[in-house]
PDB file of N, H, CA, C and O in Angstrom:
ATOM      1  N   MET A   1      18.196 -46.743 223.932  1.00  0.00           N
ATOM      2  CA  MET A   1      18.336 -45.624 224.577  1.00  0.00           C
ATOM      3  C   MET A   1      17.731 -44.183 224.655  1.00  0.00           C
ATOM      4  O   MET A   1      17.830 -43.567 223.594  1.00  0.00           O
ATOM      5  N   LYS A   2      17.142 -43.531 225.655  1.00  0.00           N
ATOM      6  H   LYS A   2      17.061 -44.032 226.517  1.00  0.00           H
ATOM      7  CA  LYS A   2      16.831 -42.574 225.843  1.00  0.00           C
ATOM      8  C   LYS A   2      17.135 -41.295 225.460  1.00  0.00           C
ATOM      9  O   LYS A   2      17.587 -40.655 226.410  1.00  0.00           O
ATOM     10  N   THR A   3      17.058 -40.622 224.357  1.00  0.00           N
ATOM     11  H   THR A   3      16.692 -41.142 223.585  1.00  0.00           H
ATOM     12  CA  THR A   3      17.241 -39.684 224.392  1.00  0.00           C
ATOM     13  C   THR A   3      17.752 -38.103 225.713  1.00  0.00           C
ATOM     14  O   THR A   3      17.566 -38.391 226.895  1.00  0.00           O
ATOM     15  N   ASN A   4      18.194 -36.968 225.495  1.00  0.00           N
ATOM     16  H   ASN A   4      18.345 -36.734 224.534  1.00  0.00           H
ATOM     17  CA  ASN A   4      18.064 -36.274 226.635  1.00  0.00           C
ATOM     18  C   ASN A   4      16.911 -35.436 226.489  1.00  0.00           C
ATOM     19  O   ASN A   4      16.444 -34.748 227.397  1.00  0.00           O
ATOM     20  N   ASN A   5      16.361 -35.530 225.047  1.00  0.00           N
ATOM     21  H   ASN A   5      16.740 -36.088 224.309  1.00  0.00           H
ATOM     22  CA  ASN A   5      14.751 -34.683 225.264  1.00  0.00           C
ATOM     23  C   ASN A   5      13.705 -35.430 226.113  1.00  0.00           C
ATOM     24  O   ASN A   5      12.771 -34.849 226.665  1.00  0.00           O
ATOM     25  N   GLU A   6      13.979 -37.105 226.198  1.00  0.00           N
ATOM     26  H   GLU A   6      14.738 -37.577 225.749  1.00  0.00           H
ATOM     27  CA  GLU A   6      13.055 -37.769 226.454  1.00  0.00           C
ATOM     28  C   GLU A   6      13.218 -37.751 228.097  1.00  0.00           C
ATOM     29  O   GLU A   6      12.199 -37.748 228.788  1.00  0.00           O
ATOM     30  N   ILE A   7      14.507 -37.738 228.695  1.00  0.00           N
ATOM     31  H   ILE A   7      15.335 -37.740 228.134  1.00  0.00           H
ATOM     32  CA  ILE A   7      15.391 -37.949 229.692  1.00  0.00           C
ATOM     33  C   ILE A   7      14.247 -36.765 230.522  1.00  0.00           C
ATOM     34  O   ILE A   7      13.269 -36.951 231.246  1.00  0.00           O
ATOM     35  N   THR A   8      14.992 -35.397 229.955  1.00  0.00           N
ATOM     36  H   THR A   8      15.786 -35.247 229.367  1.00  0.00           H
ATOM     37  CA  THR A   8      14.155 -34.105 230.183  1.00  0.00           C
ATOM     38  C   THR A   8      12.523 -34.295 230.835  1.00  0.00           C
ATOM     39  O   THR A   8      12.024 -33.859 231.872  1.00  0.00           O
ATOM     40  N   ALA A   9      11.995 -35.096 229.794  1.00  0.00           N
ATOM     41  H   ALA A   9      12.401 -35.450 228.951  1.00  0.00           H
ATOM     42  CA  ALA A   9      10.379 -34.833 229.475  1.00  0.00           C
ATOM     43  C   ALA A   9       9.775 -35.766 230.911  1.00  0.00           C
ATOM     44  O   ALA A   9       8.713 -35.624 231.518  1.00  0.00           O
ATOM     45  N   HIS A  10      10.885 -36.719 231.146  1.00  0.00           N
ATOM     46  H   HIS A  10      11.747 -36.834 230.653  1.00  0.00           H
ATOM     47  CA  HIS A  10      10.408 -37.772 232.121  1.00  0.00           C
ATOM     48  C   HIS A  10      10.337 -37.196 233.333  1.00  0.00           C
ATOM     49  O   HIS A  10       9.257 -37.223 233.923  1.00  0.00           O
ATOM     50  N   SER A  11      11.826 -36.375 234.113  1.00  0.00           N
ATOM     51  H   SER A  11      12.704 -36.353 233.634  1.00  0.00           H
ATOM     52  CA  SER A  11      12.272 -35.515 235.300  1.00  0.00           C
ATOM     53  C   SER A  11      10.928 -34.566 234.954  1.00  0.00           C
ATOM     54  O   SER A  11      10.177 -34.666 235.925  1.00  0.00           O
ATOM     55  N   LEU A  12      10.757 -34.308 234.656  1.00  0.00           N
ATOM     56  H   LEU A  12      11.367 -34.227 233.868  1.00  0.00           H
ATOM     57  CA  LEU A  12       9.828 -32.877 234.510  1.00  0.00           C
ATOM     58  C   LEU A  12       8.495 -33.182 234.667  1.00  0.00           C
ATOM     59  O   LEU A  12       7.739 -32.285 235.041  1.00  0.00           O
ATOM     60  N   TYR A  13       7.999 -34.472 234.413  1.00  0.00           N
ATOM     61  H   TYR A  13       8.613 -35.201 234.109  1.00  0.00           H
ATOM     62  CA  TYR A  13       6.801 -35.452 234.936  1.00  0.00           C
ATOM     63  C   TYR A  13       7.144 -35.752 236.234  1.00  0.00           C
ATOM     64  O   TYR A  13       6.578 -35.050 237.072  1.00  0.00           O
ATOM     65  N   VAL A  14       8.084 -36.786 236.748  1.00  0.00           N
ATOM     66  H   VAL A  14       8.544 -37.356 236.067  1.00  0.00           H
ATOM     67  CA  VAL A  14       7.971 -37.220 238.005  1.00  0.00           C
ATOM     68  C   VAL A  14       8.364 -35.598 238.863  1.00  0.00           C
ATOM     69  O   VAL A  14       8.707 -35.734 240.037  1.00  0.00           O
ATOM     70  N   LEU A  15       8.336 -34.708 238.528  1.00  0.00           N
ATOM     71  H   LEU A  15       8.058 -34.597 237.574  1.00  0.00           H
ATOM     72  CA  LEU A  15       9.020 -34.043 238.957  1.00  0.00           C
ATOM     73  C   LEU A  15       6.958 -33.186 239.337  1.00  0.00           C
ATOM     74  O   LEU A  15       6.528 -32.833 240.435  1.00  0.00           O
ATOM     75  N   TYR A  16       6.381 -33.143 238.283  1.00  0.00           N
ATOM     76  H   TYR A  16       6.730 -33.430 237.391  1.00  0.00           H
ATOM     77  CA  TYR A  16       4.945 -32.915 238.042  1.00  0.00           C
ATOM     78  C   TYR A  16       3.829 -34.165 239.197  1.00  0.00           C
ATOM     79  O   TYR A  16       3.064 -33.536 239.927  1.00  0.00           O
ATOM     80  N   GLU A  17       3.753 -35.555 239.329  1.00  0.00           N
ATOM     81  H   GLU A  17       4.374 -36.066 238.735  1.00  0.00           H
ATOM     82  CA  GLU A  17       3.786 -36.138 240.147  1.00  0.00           C
ATOM     83  C   GLU A  17       3.745 -35.551 241.678  1.00  0.00           C
ATOM     84  O   GLU A  17       2.719 -35.640 242.352  1.00  0.00           O
ATOM     85  N   ALA A  18       5.460 -34.682 242.382  1.00  0.00           N
ATOM     86  H   ALA A  18       6.294 -34.609 241.834  1.00  0.00           H
ATOM     87  CA  ALA A  18       5.637 -34.927 242.996  1.00  0.00           C
ATOM     88  C   ALA A  18       4.796 -33.876 243.757  1.00  0.00           C
ATOM     89  O   ALA A  18       4.909 -33.847 244.983  1.00  0.00           O
ATOM     90  N   LEU A  19       3.841 -32.884 243.048  1.00  0.00           N
ATOM     91  H   LEU A  19       3.750 -32.908 242.053  1.00  0.00           H
ATOM     92  CA  LEU A  19       2.911 -31.447 243.634  1.00  0.00           C
ATOM     93  C   LEU A  19       1.618 -32.453 243.734  1.00  0.00           C
ATOM     94  O   LEU A  19       1.121 -33.511 243.349  1.00  0.00           O
ATOM     95  N   THR A  20       1.399 -30.782 244.909  1.00  0.00           N
ATOM     96  H   THR A  20       1.803 -29.922 245.221  1.00  0.00           H
ATOM     97  CA  THR A  20       0.277 -31.872 245.560  1.00  0.00           C
ATOM     98  C   THR A  20      -0.862 -31.813 244.583  1.00  0.00           C
ATOM     99  O   THR A  20      -0.773 -30.782 243.917  1.00  0.00           O
ATOM    100  N   GLU A  21      -1.941 -32.576 244.242  1.00  0.00           N
ATOM    101  H   GLU A  21      -2.014 -33.414 244.782  1.00  0.00           H
ATOM    102  CA  GLU A  21      -3.311 -32.483 244.561  1.00  0.00           C
ATOM    103  C   GLU A  21      -3.921 -30.906 243.589  1.00  0.00           C
ATOM    104  O   GLU A  21      -4.640 -30.904 242.590  1.00  0.00           O
ATOM    105  N   THR A  22      -3.525 -30.110 244.076  1.00  0.00           N
ATOM    106  H   THR A  22      -2.941 -30.112 244.887  1.00  0.00           H
ATOM    107  CA  THR A  22      -3.848 -28.493 243.928  1.00  0.00           C
ATOM    108  C   THR A  22      -3.113 -28.008 243.325  1.00  0.00           C
ATOM    109  O   THR A  22      -3.367 -26.874 242.920  1.00  0.00           O
ATOM    110  N   VAL A  23      -2.005 -28.567 243.022  1.00  0.00           N
ATOM    111  H   VAL A  23      -1.799 -29.488 243.352  1.00  0.00           H
ATOM    112  CA  VAL A  23      -0.509 -27.120 242.554  1.00  0.00           C
ATOM    113  C   VAL A  23      -1.065 -27.640 240.886  1.00  0.00           C
ATOM    114  O   VAL A  23      -1.222 -26.896 239.918  1.00  0.00           O
ATOM    115  N   GLN A  24      -1.364 -29.685 240.966  1.00  0.00           N
ATOM    116  H   GLN A  24      -1.236 -30.289 241.752  1.00  0.00           H
ATOM    117  CA  GLN A  24      -0.826 -30.422 239.624  1.00  0.00           C
ATOM    118  C   GLN A  24      -2.575 -29.693 238.692  1.00  0.00           C
ATOM    119  O   GLN A  24      -2.582 -29.630 237.462  1.00  0.00           O
ATOM    120  N   GLN A  25      -3.676 -29.298 239.408  1.00  0.00           N
ATOM    121  H   GLN A  25      -3.670 -29.349 240.406  1.00  0.00           H
ATOM    122  CA  GLN A  25      -5.150 -28.882 238.900  1.00  0.00           C
ATOM    123  C   GLN A  25      -4.354 -27.187 238.192  1.00  0.00           C
ATOM    124  O   GLN A  25      -4.361 -26.738 237.045  1.00  0.00           O
ATOM    125  N   ALA A  26      -3.717 -26.607 239.560  1.00  0.00           N
ATOM    126  H   ALA A  26      -3.711 -26.972 240.491  1.00  0.00           H
ATOM    127  CA  ALA A  26      -3.505 -25.100 238.785  1.00  0.00           C
ATOM    128  C   ALA A  26      -2.787 -24.820 237.656  1.00  0.00           C
ATOM    129  O   ALA A  26      -3.016 -23.831 236.959  1.00  0.00           O
ATOM    130  N   PHE A  27      -1.547 -25.993 237.326  1.00  0.00           N
ATOM    131  H   PHE A  27      -1.361 -26.796 237.892  1.00  0.00           H
ATOM    132  CA  PHE A  27      -0.072 -26.204 236.438  1.00  0.00           C
ATOM    133  C   PHE A  27      -1.658 -26.951 234.763  1.00  0.00           C
ATOM    134  O   PHE A  27      -1.500 -26.785 233.553  1.00  0.00           O
ATOM    135  N   LEU A  28      -2.335 -27.343 235.136  1.00  0.00           N
ATOM    136  H   LEU A  28      -2.462 -27.478 236.118  1.00  0.00           H
ATOM    137  CA  LEU A  28      -2.902 -28.487 234.240  1.00  0.00           C
ATOM    138  C   LEU A  28      -4.058 -27.117 233.214  1.00  0.00           C
ATOM    139  O   LEU A  28      -4.355 -27.201 232.022  1.00  0.00           O
ATOM    140  N   GLN A  29      -4.424 -26.123 234.084  1.00  0.00           N
ATOM    141  H   GLN A  29      -4.182 -26.055 235.052  1.00  0.00           H
ATOM    142  CA  GLN A  29      -5.483 -24.497 233.944  1.00  0.00           C
ATOM    143  C   GLN A  29      -4.334 -24.213 233.315  1.00  0.00           C
ATOM    144  O   GLN A  29      -4.125 -25.128 232.519  1.00  0.00           O
ATOM    145  N   GLU A  30      -3.789 -23.697 233.285  1.00  0.00           N
ATOM    146  H   GLU A  30      -3.960 -22.954 233.932  1.00  0.00           H
ATOM    147  CA  GLU A  30      -2.967 -22.489 232.645  1.00  0.00           C
ATOM    148  C   GLU A  30      -2.072 -23.315 231.973  1.00  0.00           C
ATOM    149  O   GLU A  30      -1.109 -22.779 231.423  1.00  0.00           O
ATOM    150  N   LEU A  31      -2.256 -24.912 231.896  1.00  0.00           N
ATOM    151  H   LEU A  31      -3.038 -25.347 232.343  1.00  0.00           H
ATOM    152  CA  LEU A  31      -1.143 -25.642 230.735  1.00  0.00           C
ATOM    153  C   LEU A  31      -2.418 -25.300 228.954  1.00  0.00           C
ATOM    154  O   LEU A  31      -2.304 -24.772 227.848  1.00  0.00           O
ATOM    155  N   LEU A  32      -3.558 -26.084 229.830  1.00  0.00           N
ATOM    156  H   LEU A  32      -3.651 -26.513 230.729  1.00  0.00           H
ATOM    157  CA  LEU A  32      -4.328 -25.333 228.978  1.00  0.00           C
ATOM    158  C   LEU A  32      -4.817 -24.661 228.413  1.00  0.00           C
ATOM    159  O   LEU A  32      -5.124 -24.582 227.224  1.00  0.00           O
ATOM    160  N   GLN A  33      -4.941 -24.094 229.240  1.00  0.00           N
ATOM    161  H   GLN A  33      -4.692 -24.159 230.207  1.00  0.00           H
ATOM    162  CA  GLN A  33      -4.939 -22.166 228.721  1.00  0.00           C
ATOM    163  C   GLN A  33      -4.081 -21.815 227.746  1.00  0.00           C
ATOM    164  O   GLN A  33      -4.655 -21.685 226.666  1.00  0.00           O
ATOM    165  N   ASN A  34      -3.259 -21.671 227.726  1.00  0.00           N
ATOM    166  H   ASN A  34      -2.793 -21.776 228.604  1.00  0.00           H
ATOM    167  CA  ASN A  34      -2.093 -20.673 227.027  1.00  0.00           C
ATOM    168  C   ASN A  34      -1.618 -21.811 226.030  1.00  0.00           C
ATOM    169  O   ASN A  34      -0.831 -21.406 225.175  1.00  0.00           O
ATOM    170  N   GLN A  35      -2.035 -23.542 225.959  1.00  0.00           N
ATOM    171  H   GLN A  35      -2.674 -23.872 226.654  1.00  0.00           H
ATOM    172  CA  GLN A  35      -0.928 -24.414 225.077  1.00  0.00           C
ATOM    173  C   GLN A  35      -2.348 -25.324 224.256  1.00  0.00           C
ATOM    174  O   GLN A  35      -2.021 -26.199 223.454  1.00  0.00           O
ATOM    175  N   GLN A  36      -3.833 -25.079 224.489  1.00  0.00           N
ATOM    176  H   GLN A  36      -4.099 -24.368 225.140  1.00  0.00           H
ATOM    177  CA  GLN A  36      -4.434 -25.703 224.026  1.00  0.00           C
ATOM    178  C   GLN A  36      -4.340 -26.321 222.652  1.00  0.00           C
ATOM    179  O   GLN A  36      -4.513 -27.486 222.295  1.00  0.00           O
ATOM    180  N   GLU A  37      -3.979 -25.086 221.883  1.00  0.00           N
ATOM    181  H   GLU A  37      -3.839 -24.139 222.173  1.00  0.00           H
ATOM    182  CA  GLU A  37      -3.761 -26.337 220.337  1.00  0.00           C
ATOM    183  C   GLU A  37      -2.694 -26.939 219.575  1.00  0.00           C
ATOM    184  O   GLU A  37      -2.567 -27.293 218.403  1.00  0.00           O
ATOM    185  N   LYS A  38      -1.565 -26.947 221.171  1.00  0.00           N
ATOM    186  H   LYS A  38      -1.668 -26.660 222.124  1.00  0.00           H
ATOM    187  CA  LYS A  38      -0.596 -27.840 220.583  1.00  0.00           C
ATOM    188  C   LYS A  38      -0.923 -29.227 221.513  1.00  0.00           C
ATOM    189  O   LYS A  38      -0.538 -30.338 221.149  1.00  0.00           O
ATOM    190  N   ILE A  39      -1.646 -29.015 222.695  1.00  0.00           N
ATOM    191  H   ILE A  39      -1.960 -28.113 222.991  1.00  0.00           H
ATOM    192  CA  ILE A  39      -1.917 -30.352 223.278  1.00  0.00           C
ATOM    193  C   ILE A  39      -2.770 -31.237 222.792  1.00  0.00           C
ATOM    194  O   ILE A  39      -2.764 -32.440 223.055  1.00  0.00           O
ATOM    195  N   GLU A  40      -3.965 -30.338 221.652  1.00  0.00           N
ATOM    196  H   GLU A  40      -3.970 -29.361 221.438  1.00  0.00           H
ATOM    197  CA  GLU A  40      -5.273 -31.053 221.121  1.00  0.00           C
ATOM    198  C   GLU A  40      -4.493 -31.866 218.993  1.00  0.00           C
ATOM    199  O   GLU A  40      -4.753 -32.521 217.984  1.00  0.00           O
ATOM    200  N   ASP A  41      -3.794 -31.286 219.517  1.00  0.00           N
ATOM    201  H   ASP A  41      -3.582 -30.755 220.337  1.00  0.00           H
ATOM    202  CA  ASP A  41      -2.899 -31.224 218.284  1.00  0.00           C
ATOM    203  C   ASP A  41      -2.371 -32.804 218.243  1.00  0.00           C
ATOM    204  O   ASP A  41      -2.523 -33.723 217.438  1.00  0.00           O
ATOM    205  N   LEU A  42      -1.580 -32.641 219.689  1.00  0.00           N
ATOM    206  H   LEU A  42      -1.456 -31.895 220.343  1.00  0.00           H
ATOM    207  CA  LEU A  42      -0.720 -33.938 219.690  1.00  0.00           C
ATOM    208  C   LEU A  42      -1.472 -34.883 220.270  1.00  0.00           C
ATOM    209  O   LEU A  42      -1.572 -35.929 219.629  1.00  0.00           O
ATOM    210  N   ALA A  43      -2.262 -34.790 221.723  1.00  0.00           N
ATOM    211  H   ALA A  43      -2.181 -33.940 222.243  1.00  0.00           H
ATOM    212  CA  ALA A  43      -3.599 -35.714 221.261  1.00  0.00           C
ATOM    213  C   ALA A  43      -4.004 -36.674 220.207  1.00  0.00           C
ATOM    214  O   ALA A  43      -4.016 -37.894 220.370  1.00  0.00           O
ATOM    215  N   LEU A  44      -4.306 -36.109 219.209  1.00  0.00           N
ATOM    216  H   LEU A  44      -4.296 -35.118 219.076  1.00  0.00           H
ATOM    217  CA  LEU A  44      -4.776 -36.460 218.032  1.00  0.00           C
ATOM    218  C   LEU A  44      -3.968 -36.960 216.915  1.00  0.00           C
ATOM    219  O   LEU A  44      -4.510 -37.672 216.070  1.00  0.00           O
ATOM    220  N   TYR A  45      -2.686 -36.649 216.824  1.00  0.00           N
ATOM    221  H   TYR A  45      -2.246 -36.070 217.511  1.00  0.00           H
ATOM    222  CA  TYR A  45      -1.295 -37.295 216.470  1.00  0.00           C
ATOM    223  C   TYR A  45      -0.895 -38.424 216.927  1.00  0.00           C
ATOM    224  O   TYR A  45      -0.394 -39.293 216.213  1.00  0.00           O
ATOM    225  N   ILE A  46      -1.168 -38.581 218.803  1.00  0.00           N
ATOM    226  H   ILE A  46      -1.576 -37.876 219.383  1.00  0.00           H
ATOM    227  CA  ILE A  46      -0.948 -40.089 219.474  1.00  0.00           C
ATOM    228  C   ILE A  46      -1.823 -40.904 219.082  1.00  0.00           C
ATOM    229  O   ILE A  46      -1.523 -42.050 218.749  1.00  0.00           O
ATOM    230  N   ALA A  47      -3.682 -40.203 219.045  1.00  0.00           N
ATOM    231  H   ALA A  47      -3.925 -39.272 219.315  1.00  0.00           H
ATOM    232  CA  ALA A  47      -4.923 -41.423 218.949  1.00  0.00           C
ATOM    233  C   ALA A  47      -4.322 -42.368 217.574  1.00  0.00           C
ATOM    234  O   ALA A  47      -4.031 -43.558 217.694  1.00  0.00           O
ATOM    235  N   CYS A  48      -4.179 -41.456 216.026  1.00  0.00           N
ATOM    236  H   CYS A  48      -4.415 -40.489 215.928  1.00  0.00           H
ATOM    237  CA  CYS A  48      -3.255 -42.014 215.229  1.00  0.00           C
ATOM    238  C   CYS A  48      -2.072 -43.015 214.801  1.00  0.00           C
ATOM    239  O   CYS A  48      -1.838 -43.924 214.005  1.00  0.00           O
ATOM    240  N   LYS A  49      -1.575 -42.397 215.659  1.00  0.00           N
ATOM    241  H   LYS A  49      -1.765 -41.658 216.306  1.00  0.00           H
ATOM    242  CA  LYS A  49      -0.593 -43.160 216.133  1.00  0.00           C
ATOM    243  C   LYS A  49      -0.604 -44.423 216.317  1.00  0.00           C
ATOM    244  O   LYS A  49      -0.223 -45.345 215.595  1.00  0.00           O
ATOM    245  N   GLN A  50      -1.243 -44.395 217.721  1.00  0.00           N
ATOM    246  H   GLN A  50      -1.553 -43.646 218.307  1.00  0.00           H
ATOM    247  CA  GLN A  50      -2.017 -45.479 217.784  1.00  0.00           C
ATOM    248  C   GLN A  50      -3.148 -46.489 217.670  1.00  0.00           C
ATOM    249  O   GLN A  50      -3.473 -47.458 218.357  1.00  0.00           O
ATOM    250  N   ALA A  51      -3.529 -46.056 216.811  1.00  0.00           N
ATOM    251  H   ALA A  51      -3.265 -45.269 216.253  1.00  0.00           H
ATOM    252  CA  ALA A  51      -4.717 -46.089 215.878  1.00  0.00           C
ATOM    253  C   ALA A  51      -3.979 -47.478 214.597  1.00  0.00           C
ATOM    254  O   ALA A  51      -4.412 -48.565 214.216  1.00  0.00           O
ATOM    255  N   LYS A  52      -2.408 -46.488 214.222  1.00  0.00           N
ATOM    256  H   LYS A  52      -2.056 -45.605 214.532  1.00  0.00           H
ATOM    257  CA  LYS A  52      -1.854 -47.201 212.724  1.00  0.00           C
ATOM    258  C   LYS A  52      -1.811 -48.308 213.660  1.00  0.00           C
ATOM    259  O   LYS A  52      -2.661 -49.192 213.769  1.00  0.00           O
ATOM    260  N   LEU A  53      -1.152 -48.228 214.071  1.00  0.00           N
ATOM    261  H   LEU A  53      -0.461 -47.510 213.983  1.00  0.00           H
ATOM    262  CA  LEU A  53      -0.486 -49.294 215.676  1.00  0.00           C
ATOM    263  C   LEU A  53      -1.237 -50.406 215.458  1.00  0.00           C
ATOM    264  O   LEU A  53      -0.626 -51.471 215.361  1.00  0.00           O
ATOM    265  N   GLU A  54      -2.444 -50.405 215.357  1.00  0.00           N
ATOM    266  H   GLU A  54      -2.940 -49.540 215.436  1.00  0.00           H
ATOM    267  CA  GLU A  54      -3.186 -51.175 215.731  1.00  0.00           C
ATOM    268  C   GLU A  54      -4.150 -51.785 214.675  1.00  0.00           C
ATOM    269  O   GLU A  54      -5.093 -52.564 214.814  1.00  0.00           O
ATOM    270  N   ASN A  55      -3.489 -51.044 213.308  1.00  0.00           N
ATOM    271  H   ASN A  55      -2.723 -50.411 213.195  1.00  0.00           H
ATOM    272  CA  ASN A  55      -4.614 -51.538 212.275  1.00  0.00           C
ATOM    273  C   ASN A  55      -6.058 -51.121 212.664  1.00  0.00           C
ATOM    274  O   ASN A  55      -6.927 -51.990 212.735  1.00  0.00           O
ATOM    275  N   GLU A  56      -6.233 -50.316 212.821  1.00  0.00           N
ATOM    276  H   GLU A  56      -5.527 -49.610 212.764  1.00  0.00           H
ATOM    277  CA  GLU A  56      -7.444 -49.399 213.153  1.00  0.00           C
ATOM    278  C   GLU A  56      -7.556 -48.511 212.664  1.00  0.00           C
ATOM    279  O   GLU A  56      -7.171 -47.483 213.220  1.00  0.00           O
ATOM    280  N   PHE A  57      -8.230 -48.460 211.179  1.00  0.00           N
ATOM    281  H   PHE A  57      -8.543 -49.295 210.727  1.00  0.00           H
ATOM    282  CA  PHE A  57      -8.815 -47.272 210.406  1.00  0.00           C
ATOM    283  C   PHE A  57      -9.755 -47.327 210.342  1.00  0.00           C
ATOM    284  O   PHE A  57     -10.364 -48.370 210.581  1.00  0.00           O
ATOM    285  N   LEU A  58     -10.441 -45.990 209.911  1.00  0.00           N
ATOM    286  H   LEU A  58      -9.947 -45.143 209.717  1.00  0.00           H
ATOM    287  CA  LEU A  58     -11.541 -45.221 209.744  1.00  0.00           C
ATOM    288  C   LEU A  58     -12.225 -46.029 208.175  1.00  0.00           C
ATOM    289  O   LEU A  58     -11.827 -45.867 207.022  1.00  0.00           O
ATOM    290  N   SER A  59     -13.393 -46.932 208.697  1.00  0.00           N
ATOM    291  H   SER A  59     -13.716 -47.063 209.635  1.00  0.00           H
ATOM    292  CA  SER A  59     -14.242 -47.132 206.804  1.00  0.00           C
ATOM    293  C   SER A  59     -14.412 -45.526 206.386  1.00  0.00           C
ATOM    294  O   SER A  59     -14.357 -44.517 207.090  1.00  0.00           O
ATOM    295  N   LYS A  60     -14.671 -45.720 204.754  1.00  0.00           N
ATOM    296  H   LYS A  60     -14.715 -46.539 204.182  1.00  0.00           H
ATOM    297  CA  LYS A  60     -14.705 -44.286 204.459  1.00  0.00           C
ATOM    298  C   LYS A  60     -15.905 -43.526 204.695  1.00  0.00           C
ATOM    299  O   LYS A  60     -16.021 -42.362 204.314  1.00  0.00           O
ATOM    300  N   GLU A  61     -17.321 -44.525 205.673  1.00  0.00           N
ATOM    301  H   GLU A  61     -17.226 -45.471 205.982  1.00  0.00           H
ATOM    302  CA  GLU A  61     -17.849 -43.171 205.858  1.00  0.00           C
ATOM    303  C   GLU A  61     -17.669 -43.058 207.559  1.00  0.00           C
ATOM    304  O   GLU A  61     -18.475 -42.289 208.083  1.00  0.00           O
ATOM    305  N   GLU A  62     -17.202 -43.386 208.003  1.00  0.00           N
ATOM    306  H   GLU A  62     -16.547 -44.011 207.577  1.00  0.00           H
ATOM    307  CA  GLU A  62     -16.300 -42.953 209.142  1.00  0.00           C
ATOM    308  C   GLU A  62     -14.958 -41.383 208.695  1.00  0.00           C
ATOM    309  O   GLU A  62     -14.637 -40.317 209.220  1.00  0.00           O
ATOM    310  N   THR A  63     -14.724 -41.876 207.917  1.00  0.00           N
ATOM    311  H   THR A  63     -14.985 -42.743 207.490  1.00  0.00           H
ATOM    312  CA  THR A  63     -13.682 -40.592 207.463  1.00  0.00           C
ATOM    313  C   THR A  63     -14.421 -39.811 207.206  1.00  0.00           C
ATOM    314  O   THR A  63     -14.256 -38.751 207.810  1.00  0.00           O
ATOM    315  N   ALA A  64     -15.839 -39.886 206.017  1.00  0.00           N
ATOM    316  H   ALA A  64     -15.974 -40.747 205.526  1.00  0.00           H
ATOM    317  CA  ALA A  64     -16.717 -38.298 205.675  1.00  0.00           C
ATOM    318  C   ALA A  64     -17.203 -37.570 206.840  1.00  0.00           C
ATOM    319  O   ALA A  64     -17.317 -36.370 207.093  1.00  0.00           O
ATOM    320  N   ALA A  65     -17.506 -38.860 207.605  1.00  0.00           N
ATOM    321  H   ALA A  65     -17.413 -39.834 207.400  1.00  0.00           H
ATOM    322  CA  ALA A  65     -17.990 -38.035 209.015  1.00  0.00           C
ATOM    323  C   ALA A  65     -17.189 -37.214 209.799  1.00  0.00           C
ATOM    324  O   ALA A  65     -17.456 -36.115 210.286  1.00  0.00           O
ATOM    325  N   PHE A  66     -16.190 -37.870 209.860  1.00  0.00           N
ATOM    326  H   PHE A  66     -15.974 -38.763 209.464  1.00  0.00           H
ATOM    327  CA  PHE A  66     -15.351 -37.185 211.141  1.00  0.00           C
ATOM    328  C   PHE A  66     -14.446 -35.889 210.118  1.00  0.00           C
ATOM    329  O   PHE A  66     -14.130 -34.903 210.783  1.00  0.00           O
ATOM    330  N   ILE A  67     -14.055 -35.850 208.673  1.00  0.00           N
ATOM    331  H   ILE A  67     -14.312 -36.651 208.133  1.00  0.00           H
ATOM    332  CA  ILE A  67     -13.875 -34.101 207.953  1.00  0.00           C
ATOM    333  C   ILE A  67     -15.095 -33.939 208.038  1.00  0.00           C
ATOM    334  O   ILE A  67     -14.907 -33.152 208.966  1.00  0.00           O
ATOM    335  N   ASN A  68     -16.307 -33.945 207.928  1.00  0.00           N
ATOM    336  H   ASN A  68     -16.459 -34.584 207.174  1.00  0.00           H
ATOM    337  CA  ASN A  68     -17.700 -33.246 208.067  1.00  0.00           C
ATOM    338  C   ASN A  68     -18.151 -32.404 209.015  1.00  0.00           C
ATOM    339  O   ASN A  68     -18.922 -31.448 208.929  1.00  0.00           O
ATOM    340  N   GLN A  69     -17.201 -33.184 210.534  1.00  0.00           N
ATOM    341  H   GLN A  69     -16.576 -33.961 210.604  1.00  0.00           H
ATOM    342  CA  GLN A  69     -17.387 -32.830 211.772  1.00  0.00           C
ATOM    343  C   GLN A  69     -16.573 -31.252 212.066  1.00  0.00           C
ATOM    344  O   GLN A  69     -16.773 -30.314 212.839  1.00  0.00           O
ATOM    345  N   LEU A  70     -15.786 -31.497 211.222  1.00  0.00           N
ATOM    346  H   LEU A  70     -15.624 -32.258 210.594  1.00  0.00           H
ATOM    347  CA  LEU A  70     -14.197 -29.824 211.433  1.00  0.00           C
ATOM    348  C   LEU A  70     -14.950 -29.370 211.731  1.00  0.00           C
ATOM    349  O   LEU A  70     -16.107 -29.777 211.840  1.00  0.00           O
ATOM    350  N   PRO A  71     -14.330 -27.977 212.044  1.00  0.00           N
ATOM    351  CA  PRO A  71     -14.620 -27.126 212.146  1.00  0.00           C
ATOM    352  C   PRO A  71     -14.175 -26.115 210.782  1.00  0.00           C
ATOM    353  O   PRO A  71     -12.978 -25.937 210.556  1.00  0.00           O
ATOM    354  N   LYS A  72     -15.114 -25.548 210.003  1.00  0.00           N
ATOM    355  H   LYS A  72     -16.087 -25.692 210.187  1.00  0.00           H
ATOM    356  CA  LYS A  72     -14.671 -25.344 209.325  1.00  0.00           C
ATOM    357  C   LYS A  72     -13.688 -23.216 209.530  1.00  0.00           C
ATOM    358  O   LYS A  72     -13.000 -22.764 208.616  1.00  0.00           O
TER     359      LYS A  72
END
């Protein structure tokens, strides 16, 4: 059973899909400008969750390379 938050999120997405492509682009641009850090964090969380579900973990070398490329 979906929660109210999930239903609301889906309804907002359906509304987004109903917008013209020009308005969608403008919305995404504003969203990225104002919520970039949250979007990046969520994208990383989703990628990590998917990798965990698929048992695709980084090797020690890949982990070290990833950590070393992070901004300081």
